[in-house]
C-alpha positions as CSV (number, residue, x, y, z in Angstrom):
1,M,-7.4,-28.5,-53.7
2,I,-8.7,-31.0,-51.5
3,A,-6.2,-33.9,-51.2
4,F,-6.0,-36.4,-48.0
5,H,-3.3,-37.6,-45.6
6,G,-3.6,-40.6,-43.1
7,S,-1.7,-41.1,-40.4
8,P,-1.8,-43.0,-37.2
9,H,-1.9,-40.1,-35.1
10,L,-4.8,-37.9,-34.3
11,F,-4.0,-33.7,-34.4
12,E,-4.4,-30.6,-35.0
13,H,-2.4,-29.0,-37.3
14,F,0.5,-30.9,-38.9
15,E,4.3,-29.7,-37.6
16,L,7.3,-30.2,-39.4
17,P,9.1,-32.1,-36.3
18,R,6.2,-34.4,-36.6
19,A,6.3,-35.5,-40.1
20,D,10.5,-35.6,-39.6
21,S,10.4,-38.6,-37.8
22,C,7.6,-39.9,-40.2
23,V,10.1,-38.9,-43.1
24,R,13.2,-40.9,-41.0
25,V,11.3,-43.9,-40.2
26,A,9.4,-44.7,-43.3
27,G,11.9,-43.6,-46.1
28,S,9.2,-40.9,-47.8
29,T,10.7,-40.4,-51.2
30,E,10.0,-36.6,-52.0
31,G,11.5,-34.5,-49.7
32,R,10.4,-32.8,-46.1
33,G,7.3,-31.9,-45.7
34,I,3.6,-32.6,-45.6
35,Y,2.3,-35.7,-48.0
36,L,-1.0,-35.9,-49.4
37,T,-2.8,-37.8,-52.2
38,T,-6.2,-37.0,-54.5
39,D,-6.7,-41.1,-53.6
40,R,-8.6,-41.7,-50.5
41,A,-8.4,-45.3,-50.0
42,Y,-4.3,-44.6,-51.3
43,A,-4.0,-42.1,-48.3
44,T,-6.4,-44.6,-45.6
45,T,-2.2,-46.9,-45.7
46,Y,-0.9,-44.0,-44.6
47,A,-3.0,-44.7,-40.9
48,A,-1.3,-48.3,-40.5
49,Y,2.3,-47.2,-40.5
50,A,2.7,-46.4,-37.1
51,D,6.4,-46.7,-35.4
52,G,8.6,-48.2,-37.8
53,N,5.8,-50.6,-38.6
54,W,3.0,-51.0,-41.0
55,R,0.7,-52.1,-38.9
56,I,-1.0,-54.8,-41.9
57,G,-4.8,-55.3,-41.2
58,D,-5.1,-52.9,-38.2
59,S,-7.8,-50.6,-39.6
60,G,-7.3,-48.0,-37.1
61,G,-5.4,-44.6,-37.4
62,Y,-7.6,-41.1,-39.1
63,L,-8.1,-40.3,-42.9
64,Y,-7.7,-35.9,-42.9
65,E,-10.1,-34.4,-45.7
66,V,-7.5,-31.5,-46.3
67,S,-7.0,-27.8,-48.1
68,A,-3.6,-27.8,-49.9
69,P,-2.1,-24.6,-51.3
70,D,-2.5,-23.6,-55.1
71,G,0.3,-22.8,-56.4
72,A,3.5,-24.2,-58.4
73,Y,4.7,-27.5,-57.7
74,L,7.5,-29.3,-58.6
75,D,7.2,-31.8,-61.2
76,T,9.3,-35.2,-59.5
77,E,9.2,-36.6,-63.0
78,R,11.0,-33.6,-64.3
79,L,15.0,-34.5,-63.8
80,I,16.6,-32.2,-62.7
81,S,18.2,-30.3,-65.4
82,E,14.3,-30.1,-67.1
83,Q,12.9,-28.0,-64.1
84,P,11.6,-25.1,-64.5
85,E,14.1,-21.9,-63.5
86,P,14.8,-21.0,-60.1
87,A,13.9,-24.2,-59.6
88,R,17.0,-25.6,-61.3
89,T,19.1,-23.3,-59.9
90,V,18.2,-24.3,-56.2
91,L,18.3,-28.1,-57.4
92,S,21.7,-27.6,-59.1
93,E,22.8,-25.6,-56.5
94,A,21.5,-28.5,-53.1
95,F,23.5,-31.1,-55.7
96,S,26.7,-29.0,-55.4
97,R,27.1,-29.1,-52.4
98,F,26.0,-33.0,-52.1
99,D,29.9,-33.8,-51.5
100,T,29.8,-31.4,-48.3
101,L,27.0,-33.7,-46.1
102,R,28.2,-36.9,-42.9
103,F,25.5,-39.4,-43.7
104,P,26.3,-42.9,-44.3
105,Q,26.1,-44.9,-48.0
106,K,25.9,-41.1,-49.3
107,N,28.6,-41.9,-52.0
108,Y,25.0,-44.5,-52.8
109,W,23.2,-41.9,-52.9
110,K,25.2,-39.5,-55.0
111,F,25.6,-42.2,-57.8
112,R,22.1,-43.3,-57.8
113,I,20.9,-39.1,-58.4
114,E,23.8,-39.2,-61.2
115,T,22.6,-42.2,-62.8
116,M,19.2,-41.7,-61.7
117,A,18.8,-45.6,-62.5
118,E,15.4,-46.8,-62.4
119,A,13.6,-47.2,-59.4
120,P,9.3,-46.9,-59.8
121,I,9.2,-45.0,-56.2
122,H,12.0,-42.6,-57.4
123,T,12.5,-39.8,-58.9
124,Q,15.6,-37.4,-58.8
125,V,14.4,-34.6,-57.7
126,G,13.0,-36.6,-54.5
127,L,16.8,-38.7,-53.8
128,L,18.3,-35.6,-54.1
129,L,15.8,-33.9,-51.1
130,M,15.7,-36.8,-49.2
131,G,19.8,-37.1,-49.6
132,C,20.2,-33.7,-48.4
133,F,17.4,-34.4,-45.7
134,K,19.9,-37.2,-44.1
135,G,22.9,-35.1,-44.6
136,G,21.3,-32.0,-42.8
137,L,20.7,-29.5,-45.4
138,F,17.3,-28.1,-46.2
139,V,16.7,-27.6,-50.0
140,E,12.8,-26.8,-49.0
141,P,13.1,-23.3,-47.7
142,D,14.8,-22.2,-50.8
143,L,12.7,-23.7,-52.7
144,I,9.9,-22.4,-50.9
145,A,11.8,-18.4,-51.4
146,A,12.1,-19.0,-54.9
147,G,8.2,-19.7,-55.0
148,Y,7.6,-23.0,-55.0
149,V,4.6,-24.7,-52.0
150,G,6.2,-28.3,-52.8
151,C,6.2,-31.3,-55.5
152,K,4.0,-33.3,-57.4
153,R,4.1,-36.8,-58.7
154,S,0.6,-37.4,-61.2
155,R,0.1,-41.7,-61.2
156,E,-0.6,-43.3,-64.4
157,D,-4.3,-44.1,-62.7
158,G,-4.9,-40.3,-62.9
159,A,-4.6,-39.7,-58.7
160,D,-2.0,-36.9,-57.7
161,E,0.7,-37.5,-54.8
162,Y,1.8,-34.0,-53.6
163,V,4.8,-32.9,-50.3
164,V,3.5,-29.2,-49.5
165,F,7.3,-28.1,-48.0
166,D,5.4,-25.8,-45.3
167,P,2.6,-27.4,-43.2
168,A,1.6,-23.9,-41.9
169,Q,0.3,-23.6,-45.6
170,V,-2.1,-27.4,-45.3
171,Q,-5.3,-26.4,-43.6
172,I,-7.4,-29.9,-41.8
173,L,-11.0,-30.2,-43.2
174,S,-12.4,-32.9,-41.6
175,V,-10.9,-35.6,-39.9
176,A,-12.3,-39.3,-39.8
177,A,-11.7,-42.1,-38.0
178,L,-10.9,-44.8,-40.7
179,L,-12.6,-47.4,-37.9
180,E,-15.9,-45.5,-38.0
181,E,-15.4,-44.7,-41.9
182,R,-14.8,-48.9,-42.4
183,A,-17.9,-49.1,-40.4
184,A,-19.9,-46.7,-42.6
185,L,-18.2,-48.1,-46.2
186,L,-20.0,-50.9,-45.1
187,S,-23.1,-49.7,-44.5
188,G,-23.7,-48.2,-47.7
189,A,-23.8,-44.9,-46.1
190,F,-20.4,-43.1,-48.0
């Protein structure tokens, strides 16, 4: 599957330590992994996020065209109780350990997961994965062992967003410096 990833950084391969720092800073909402989308333009917006700040008006950064793995993806629009087995069991067991975690606002996160108050950018699965991440419990290796390569969320405009848990599964096909790509778009080369 072809997808896109935007980043302010130029690199040769994806790594979780770098992705973890972005998750902590940017407040990613679907867990630990490499964030991808089928929407090329949307991916470019993430190239403008660095060091905890959106660089509005900055046209730098890089757009990565990647090959993402085929396989089973959790549908994050479904509640934990609606997930197929074995994902439901892995997620339910992670939630049962939530009280043992220590991080700021843990009770608020638990309340949000249990009640799933409306928030357009959050899902119950995403809140659980991020809450566990904040508390030092990594659920993604258990999901990989259960046969899942990541999470998937379909947007209303038809584009899909993915989180691939294992960065080694994402292969970079090409990289475009956004300054060059925007110049090509203006000249009609794309």
